[in-house]
N, C-alpha and C positions, 0 to 999 in steps of 0.2 A: 383495580385488581391486577396483580402481577401474575402472569402465566410463566411457568418455568418448565423447561425441558432439558434433557441432558444428552450429550453425544454418546455414541456407543463405545464407551471406553471405561475401564475400571474406575469406580467411584468410591472405593474403600479408602479414602484419604480425607484428612482434615485440612486440606488446602486445595484451592481450585482457582481457575480463571472464570470470571463471569462476563458474559457477552450480552449487551443490551441491543436486541433486534429493533426496538422502537427507535433508538438513536440511528441505527443503520438506515431505516426508511426515511427518517427526518433528513439525514445528510444528503441522500440522493435527491430528495425533493428540493432542498436548498440549492444544490449544485445545478439541478435542472432549471431552476428559476434564473440562474446566473448566466446561462448560455443561450445563444440564438436558437430560435425555434427551428425545428426541422432537422437539427443535427442529432445523429444517433449517439448513444452512450455505450461504450464497452467498459464493463467492470473488470478490473484486473484482480483475479483471485489466486494468483500464483503463490507458492510457498504456503499452501493451505490457508489462503486468504490472509496472508501476512500474520499467520499464527492464530487467526480468529476462527478457523474452521470453514472451509469452502463449501462442503456439502450442506452444512446446516444453514449457511448464509445465503446460498444461491436462490432458494425460493423467494425470500424477502427481497433480494436484489432485483430479481426479474419482475416481481409484483410491484416494485416501487418505481419502475420506469426505465430500467436498463435494457438494452436490446440484445447484447451478447456478452460472453465471458472470455477473458483472456487468461491463459495459464502459461507456465514455463516449460512444461514437458508433456509428452503424450500420456505418460502415466497419470499426471494430474487430470488431464482431460478424461481419461478412461474412468478414473474414480468418480467423476461427476456423471458420466454416462451410466455407470453401475448404480448410481443413486437416482436414476430415472430423470436426470436433467437433460431435456431434449433441445434446448436452444442452441444457436450457433456457438461453437467454442473454437477459439484460435490459439494455437501454440505460438507464443511470441518469441520463444527462444529457438536455438538451432536444433533441428531434428536429425538424428542419425539416419543415414540413407537406408540402413537395413530395417528401420522401424516405420518407414512411410506406409507400408501396407497395413500396419496396425492402426494408423490414423485413418486410413481409408475405410477400414472395416468398422471403425467406431463413429464414422461421420464427423471427424474432427478436421478442421482446417489447419494448415501448417504454413509457416514462413519459409520461403525459398529464396535463394540468392546465389546459386552456383550451378554449373553444368552438371555436377554430380547429382544435385537435387532433381534436375530435369530427367536424367537417366533413370533415377530411382522411381520417379513418378510415372514414367512411361512403363517401366517394368511392373509397377503396382497395378496400373490400368490393364495391362495385358493379362495379368493373373486374376484380377477380380472383375473386370468389365465395368468398373466404377471409376469415374474421373476424379482424381484427387482435387480437393478444394484448397486453393492456395492464395496467399497474400505475398506479394513481392516485398522484401525488406531492403531498403536503401540505407547505406551508411553515409550520413551527411556530416559526420564529424566525431561521432562517439568512438570510432575505431574499435568496435567490439565485433559485431557481425553485420552482414549486409553486402549487397553489390555496390561497388564503388560508383560514384556519380558519373565518371567518364564512360562507364559501361552500362549504366542503368537503362537508358532509352532503348538500346539494342536488345538488352536482356528482356525488358518488359514486352517489347514487340514480339520477341521470340515466344514468350509465354502466351501472349494473346493469340498467336498463330497456331499454337500446338493443339491438335485435336484430341489430345489425351488429357488435357487439363481443364479445370474450371477455375478461372481466375476471378477472385472475389474482391480483391483490394490491393492497395499499395500503401506502404507505411514507412516511417522512419521514427527516430526517437531523439528528443531534445536532451542534450547533455548538460546544459546549464540554463534552465529556464529562468533562473533568478537574474541572469544577465540579459538585458535587452539587446545589447550589442551582439553577443554570441547567438542569441535566438534569431535575430535578423539575418545573420550570416547563413544559418541553417535553412531558414525559410526561403531565402533567395535561391539556394541550391535546389531545394525542394520544388520551388515554382518553376525554375528553369527546366527541370525534368518533366514535371506534370504538363507544362505547356506544349510539349512536343509529342504527346501521346493522346490517344482517344480514351478518355476516362469515363465514357458513358456507362452507367450502371455499376461503377466500381466504388468501393468504400475507400476513402482517402483519409488517413489518420496520421497525425504528427504530434498532437498535444497530449502531454501528461496532465496530472492534476494542476500543477502550477501554471503550465501553459494554457490550460483550459480556463482557469479563473482569472488570468491576467491578460490574455491576448485573444484576438479573433483572427484566424487565418482563413480567408475566404476560400482558399483552394483545398480546404479539408471539410469533410461532411460527417466525420465521426470523431468523437473525443474519447480518450482512454483515461479513466479515472482509477487511480490506485489508492494511495495513502489517504486521500480525502474521503473515501468511502468510510473509512474506519475512524473518522473524526479527528485525524491528526494532520497537522499542517506541514506542507513541504516548505522549502526555502522559496521566498517570494523575492521579486526585484526590490532592491534597496532604493531609498529615496535618492541617493546619489546617482544610481544607475538610470533612474527615470527622469531626473530633473532637467537635463539639457540634451538628452539624446535625440537626434533627428530621425524620426521614423519615416520609412518609405511607404509606398502604397502596398507593400507586401504584408504589412502587419498593422493592426490597429490595437491600441491600448483598450483594455476592457472597461475603461472608465465610462464608456457611454451607457453602461448598464445602470439604470437609475434605481432598480428595485432594491439594491443594497446600499444606496446613498453614495455610490462611487462618484468620482469626478465626472462632470458632464463634458469634458474636453475630448475632442476627437481630432487626431492629427489628420491633416488634409493629405489627399493623395499627392505624391511628389515630395513629401517631406514637410516638416513643420515642428516647432518646438513643443514638446509635450509639457503641458502645465500640470504640475503635480505637487501636492504637499502631503504630509502624513495625514492630515485631516481629510483630504479628498479620498484617500484609499481606505475603504472599509471592507475587509474580507468577509465572506459568508461565515456566519457563526455555526461551526460544525461541532458535533458532540461526540466525544470519545466513546467507543463501544466497550472497551476492555477495562475490567477491574481485576485486581489480584488480591485474593483473600486467604486467610488461614485461621484455624481455630487454635486457641491456646491449649497445649497438651500437658503443660506442667508449669507450676508457679512455686518459686522458693525464694528465700532471702539469703543473700550471701553473708559471710562473716566480714570482718574488716581487720586488716586490709585483705583484698581479694582481687582475683583477676577472672575474666570471663573468656571462654572458648580457647581454641588453639593459640599457643604462644602468648596468651594473655595480652593481646593488643589493646584490650580495655582493662584498666586497673582502677580500683577505688579504695579510698581510705575510710569510707563509711559504708555501712550496710546498704545494699541495693536489692530491691524486689525485682526478680528476674522472671520474665515469661518466655517460654519456648514455644515456637510454632514450627510445624513440619514443612518448611520451604527452604531450599538450599540451592547451591550452584548447579546441582544436577537437574534442577527444575528450570534452569535458565536465568537465575538471578546471579549476576556476576559477583564473584568474591571481592572484586575491586570496590564494591559498594559498602564493604564492611566499615562500620563506625561512621558512615557518611549519609545515612538516610533516616527518615522518620516515617511513622505510620500513624494510623488513627485507631483508637480503642475507646469505645463507649463515649465518644464525643471529645476525647482528649488526644493531644499529640504525644506520641511516645517515640523515643529514639532507639535505634538499633545499636547494640553493643557487642563487641567482640567480633572475631572473624566469622563470617558466614561460612558454614560448613556444607558438606555435600548434600545433606538432607534436612538440616535444621538451622534456625537462627534465633538469636535471643534479643529481647527488648527490655529496657529499663522501664518498669511500670510503677516505680515508687510513687506513692500518693494517688494512685488510680484504683478505684473500686472495680475489681475484676475477678473472674472465676475461671477455672478450667472450662473450656468449651466456648468461651466468648470469642467473637470474631474480630480479628485484627485486619484492617484494610491497608495493604501496602501501596496499591495504586487504585485511584478512584476517588469517590466523593469524600472530601475531608482529608484526603491523604495526598501524597506526592503524585505527580503526573509522569507519564512515560518520557515526556520531553525533559523534565527535570533530571530524571535518571540518566538520560542520554547526555545531557550537558556535563554531569559529573564524570561520565565515562569517556567523554570526548568522541561520541559516536552519534548515530542518527536514530530516530524513533523506530524506523523500519526494522533495524536489526534487533531491537529489544523485543518487539512484539513477536517476531519470528522465533526468538529464543524460548519464549514461554510456552511453546507447544510441546516441549520434549516429553513430559510425562504427567503434566497437570491435567486433571479432568476439566472439561469445559461445561459450564452450566449456562443455558440460554434463557434470557428473560424477555418478556414483552409486556 
């Protein structure tokens, strides 16, 4: 039996994004199987859960084994608080100093990495009587935000000594987890800092989805899962990257996890050649949550010759049966996909024709038994995947899932 619920958004449309909550729970359990026992999981739900709907997903995420949530801004955290989500929430991005008090009032943890942050936190404490909850962010090579490694130990010690702060954790971010060499560089910087401070009771986190599924970093006790939650794969280390690289004691290849049939080879402390083949490395089987669907609103047959949509980028010398569905580039479907994608209709593959317009697109359904009101699946079972769209566009799956939240209603199934 399929249970369905809808987000609190206009649903007077014949197109929608469908989110499978059962797949969400499955993915978290599969990821949990793949990581060492005792490590906490932080679920990254920034950008409205990568376009999937953070408020609607949060209860399932927490019930399935995640310990806390990560967002990009205080506003995203407050949205979760307003929805009665009471777990720990961490703002992973830079917080404006003037907004620190709002985070304190909402019980939201923030990332800090500057003297200005310390001053703002002190002022918030003096005004509210509540110690801001903070995680220190270290920049180990991303060159985005964070305290620089040379200043990190002194900064962390200053935070630990401040009587107006509640320090909860320390973290950094992998900029190229698909590269073993680059990851080891970052882990070495991380370890050199962590080894100089008292980390008792602190959450230490460095690994993203790819880092979590590929490596074990003994000096971290929490893992941040983003794209993997949603059943989409990050970039993994290549065979070439893994075949001959000498790993140090700072990092172990996740191959020792046997539950997914991974390689049983563990690099010895002090270095050693990593034995790896494509057959050895089997990634957890994750299931995508998101489908994109629309109902046919009009069917007609063209004359011959004829063209379809603006500028007639699709032309035909024979009559074509055309179906129109109300999905367009204003819904987050790139116009650059025009004439380059297929969809599924009543068990048949159909091709998109003509330029995708702001609100509508057309498909060639010649030879397909179909009626107005039938559902066309653009992404999902029997249709193309987000990854296939991303490859066409020369981008990543993250970007496309975030685009699809613009004005499409979301329907949640379980």
